[in-house]
C-alpha positions in Angstrom: -12.7 1.4 6.2 -14.5 4.1 4.3 -18.1 4.8 5.5 -19.2 2.4 8.3 -22.3 1.7 10.3 -21.8 1.6 14.1 -21.3 -2.1 14.9 -24.3 -3.6 16.7 -21.9 -5.0 19.3 -20.6 -1.6 20.1 -22.6 0.6 22.5 -20.1 3.4 22.7 -21.6 4.4 26.0 -18.4 5.6 27.5 -18.5 8.8 29.6 -18.4 12.0 27.5 -15.5 14.3 28.0 -16.4 17.9 27.3 -14.4 19.7 24.7 -13.6 22.7 27.0 -14.3 23.1 30.8 -17.1 25.5 31.6 -15.8 28.7 33.3 -17.8 28.1 36.4 -16.0 24.9 37.3 -13.5 24.8 40.1 -9.9 24.9 39.0 -9.2 21.3 40.3 -12.1 20.0 38.1 -10.7 22.0 35.1 -7.4 20.4 35.6 -9.0 16.9 35.8 -10.8 17.5 32.5 -7.7 18.9 30.9 -5.7 15.8 32.0 -8.5 13.6 30.5 -8.2 15.4 27.2 -4.5 14.9 27.1 -5.0 11.2 27.8 -7.3 10.6 24.8 -5.3 7.7 23.6 -5.6 6.1 27.1 -9.4 6.0 26.7 -11.0 2.6 26.6 -12.2 1.2 23.2 -13.7 -1.9 21.7 -13.8 -3.9 18.5 -16.7 -4.7 16.1 -17.5 -7.9 18.0 -17.9 -6.0 21.3 -14.7 -6.9 23.0 -13.3 -4.1 25.2 -9.7 -2.9 25.4 -8.4 -0.8 28.3 -6.7 1.6 25.9 -5.3 2.0 22.4 -1.9 0.7 23.4 -3.4 -2.6 24.5 -5.3 -2.9 21.2 -2.2 -2.1 19.1 0.0 -4.4 21.1 -2.3 -7.3 20.2 -2.8 -6.3 16.6 0.8 -5.4 15.5 2.9 -6.5 18.5 5.3 -4.5 20.7 7.1 -1.7 18.8 5.3 -2.7 15.6 6.5 -6.2 15.0 7.2 -6.4 11.3 5.4 -9.7 10.4 2.3 -8.7 12.3 2.2 -5.2 11.0 2.7 -6.5 7.4 -0.2 -8.8 8.0 -2.4 -6.0 9.3 -1.9 -4.0 6.1 -2.2 -7.1 3.8 -5.5 -8.1 5.3 -6.9 -4.5 4.9 -6.0 -4.4 1.2 -7.3 -8.0 0.8 -10.7 -6.9 2.1 -11.1 -4.1 -0.4 -9.8 -6.4 -3.2 -13.0 -8.3 -2.8 -15.2 -5.3 -3.1 -16.9 -4.2 -6.3 -15.4 -1.1 -8.0 -18.6 1.0 -7.8 -19.9 3.9 -5.7 -22.0 1.5 -3.7 -19.0 -0.8 -3.2 -16.5 1.8 -2.0 -19.2 3.3 0.3 -19.8 0.0 2.0 -23.3 -0.5 0.6 -24.3 3.1 1.4 -24.1 4.5 -2.0 -27.1 6.7 -1.3 -24.9 9.0 0.9 -22.7 10.1 -2.0 -24.7 13.3 -2.8 -24.8 14.4 0.9 -21.1 13.6 1.3 -20.1 15.6 -1.8 -22.4 18.5 -0.9 -20.9 18.8 2.6 -17.3 18.4 1.3 -17.9 21.1 -1.3 -19.2 23.7 1.2 -16.2 23.0 3.4 -13.6 23.2 0.6 -15.2 26.3 -0.9 -14.9 28.2 2.3 -11.3 27.1 2.8 -10.2 28.1 -0.7 -11.7 31.6 -0.3 -10.1 32.0 3.2 -6.7 30.7 2.3 -6.3 32.0 -1.3 -8.4 35.2 -1.3 -9.8 34.9 -4.8 -10.8 31.3 -4.2 -7.7 30.2 -6.1 -9.2 31.2 -9.5 -6.1 32.9 -10.6 -3.7 30.2 -9.5 -2.8 26.8 -10.9 -4.2 24.6 -8.1 -3.1 21.0 -7.6 -4.7 18.4 -5.2 -3.9 14.9 -4.0 -6.8 12.5 -3.4 -5.6 10.0 -0.9 -7.5 6.7 -0.7 -9.1 7.8 -4.0 -10.8 4.5 -4.7 -12.7 4.7 -8.0 -12.1 8.4 -8.3 -15.5 9.3 -6.7 -14.3 12.4 -4.9 -12.0 13.5 -7.7 -14.8 13.2 -10.3 -17.6 14.8 -8.3 -15.6 17.5 -6.5 -11.9 18.0 -6.8 -11.5 18.2 -10.5 -13.9 21.1 -10.6 -11.8 23.2 -8.3 -8.3 22.0 -9.1 -6.4 22.2 -12.4 -4.6 18.9 -11.6 -5.6 16.1 -9.3 -3.3 13.1 -8.5 -5.0 9.9 -7.2 -3.4 7.6 -4.6 -5.0 4.2 -4.0 -3.5 0.8 -3.0 -6.2 -1.4 -4.5 -5.4 -1.9 -8.2 -8.8 -2.6 -9.5 -10.2 0.5 -7.8 -7.5 2.6 -9.5 -8.1 1.0 -12.8 -11.8 2.0 -12.5 -10.7 5.5 -11.5 -8.7 5.8 -14.7 -11.7 4.6 -16.7 -14.1 6.9 -14.9 -11.9 9.9 -15.4 -11.0 9.1 -19.0 -12.2 11.4 -21.8 -14.5 8.7 -23.1 -16.5 8.7 -19.8 -15.9 12.1 -18.3 -15.9 15.6 -19.7 -12.6 17.0 -18.5 -10.4 19.7 -20.0 -6.8 20.6 -20.5 -7.0 22.9 -17.5 -8.9 20.5 -15.2 -7.6 17.0 -15.3 -6.5 13.9 -13.4 -2.8 13.7 -13.9 -1.1 10.9 -11.9 -2.5 7.6 -10.6 -0.3 6.1 -7.9 -1.0 2.5 -6.8 0.8 2.9 -3.5 -0.5 2.6 0.2 -0.5 5.6 2.4 2.2 4.2 4.7 4.7 3.9 1.8 3.9 7.1 -0.1 6.1 10.2 -0.2 4.8 13.1 -2.3 6.8 15.3 -4.6 8.0 18.3 -2.7 5.9 21.5 -3.0 3.4 20.1 -5.5 0.0 20.3 -3.7 -2.2 23.1 -2.6 -4.5 20.6 -0.9 -4.0 17.0 0.2 -7.4 15.4 0.7 -7.7 12.3 2.9 -11.1 10.7 3.3 -12.2 7.4 4.7 -8.8 5.7 4.5 -6.6 7.0 7.4 -8.2 4.4 9.8 -6.1 1.7 8.1 -2.9 3.3 9.4 -1.4 2.4 12.7 -0.8 5.4 15.0 3.0 5.4 14.2 2.3 5.3 10.5 -0.4 8.0 10.8 2.2 10.3 12.2 5.0 9.4 9.8 2.6 9.8 6.8 1.7 13.3 7.7 5.3 14.3 8.5 6.3 13.1 5.0 3.2 14.6 3.4 3.9 18.1 4.8 6.8 18.3 2.3 4.3 17.9 -0.5 2.4 21.1 0.4 2.9 24.4 -1.4 3.2 27.5 0.8 -0.2 28.2 2.2 -1.3 24.6 1.3 -3.3 22.5 3.8 -4.7 19.0 4.5 -8.4 18.1 4.6 -9.1 15.0 6.6 -12.6 13.6 6.5 -13.3 10.6 8.7 -15.7 8.6 10.8 -15.7 9.6 14.5 -16.1 7.2 17.5 -18.0 8.8 20.4 -15.0 8.1 22.7 -11.8 6.1 22.5 -11.8 3.9 19.4 -13.6 1.1 17.6 -11.5 -1.6 15.9 -13.1 -3.1 12.8 -12.1 -6.8 12.7 -13.4 -7.2 9.1 -11.4 -4.6 7.2 -8.5 -4.0 9.6 -9.2 -0.4 10.5 -9.7 1.8 13.5 -12.4 4.5 14.0 -10.9 7.1 16.3 -12.6 9.7 18.5 -12.3 13.4 18.0 -9.9 13.7 20.9 -7.8 10.7 19.7 -7.4 12.5 16.3 -6.4 15.8 17.9 -3.8 14.0 20.0 -2.3 12.6 16.8 -2.5 15.9 15.0 -0.4 17.4 17.8 2.2 14.6 17.4 2.3 15.3 13.7 3.0 19.0 14.3 -0.2 20.0 12.6 -2.6 22.8 13.6 -6.3 22.7 13.4 -7.5 25.5 11.2 -11.1 24.6 10.8 -13.5 21.7 11.5 -17.1 20.9 10.6 -19.5 18.0 11.1 -20.9 16.3 8.0 -24.7 16.5 7.9 -27.4 14.4 6.3 -26.1 10.9 6.9 -28.2 8.0 8.1 -28.4 7.7 11.9 -27.0 4.2 11.9 -23.6 5.4 10.6 -20.8 6.8 12.6 -20.6 10.6 12.9 -18.3 12.1 10.3 -16.1 15.2 10.8 -14.0 17.3 8.4 -10.7 18.8 9.6 -8.6 21.4 7.8 -5.0 21.2 9.1 -2.1 23.5 8.5 1.6 23.3 9.1 1.6 26.9 10.5 -0.2 28.2 13.6 -3.5 29.7 12.3 -4.2 33.3 13.2 -7.7 32.3 14.2 -9.0 28.8 14.9 -12.3 28.2 13.1 -14.6 25.9 15.0 -17.8 24.2 14.0 -21.0 25.8 15.1 -22.7 22.5 15.5 -23.8 21.4 19.0 -22.0 18.6 20.8 -24.8 16.2 20.1 -24.0 16.4 16.4 -20.7 14.7 17.0 -22.3 11.6 18.6 -23.0 8.6 16.5 -26.6 7.4 16.4 -27.6 4.3 18.2 -28.9 1.4 16.0 -32.5 0.6 16.9 
């Protein structure tokens, strides 16, 4: 599901729900908007062929059956992995043919990560042994270009075996200048929905362009299990495509692009708190907007919000 253009069949012209009601609105209007925000998962959505769904429940019922029918759910995940098994193990391959966005993606991620390390660890973590988990690591693109420079150890989690083989090769001493104090340690060929981390191992769990493959129930259960893997003061970074409203189901790779409000509803159900969020800049207009979320298990003393305008969170329209 990684990086994706907005499907041409999807207009995403649903009404925009404001993030917070302006103070001048009448109380009844504020209550209406608040109720709409709480019903994010009830918003209409569509698939990559332009078919519309009344809400996420209708879509999931069709895709995985009532209460997550096992055979249909297994098929959902099997087809998602099968799609990526047919993709070349290269930067261009894992980025869906948009390999040119790699530099902008890493630059945006590094700025976000850097600010978080300084805010959360004071000295930026320089005097600590930092460990990260790279979820949906693919060929090790993010580990190699970013995480291994900030963390003493990085574990990679990836369900597609030939991607993980490429990651081992890309991060080997023959192809990459690593060191004893900054290295890729473990390579797990396990899907997110089946993974449980070692307790208290990670300072940061990084999840990028892969969570869309999980059903809502598995999204919630994954984060609840993954919380155990965080060290005290540790946090999640989730970086994902954002639908303008509701959701967009990708029929090709079996994934769902959720809206910002949809994500926040799921975060609440996971028992996670939004510490900071930021929009990714510098991506082509035909791609979905991308957001970065820093999530903590404890209530943050101060919620850090992006300074970008609402427009920055709207996917561009293909011309």
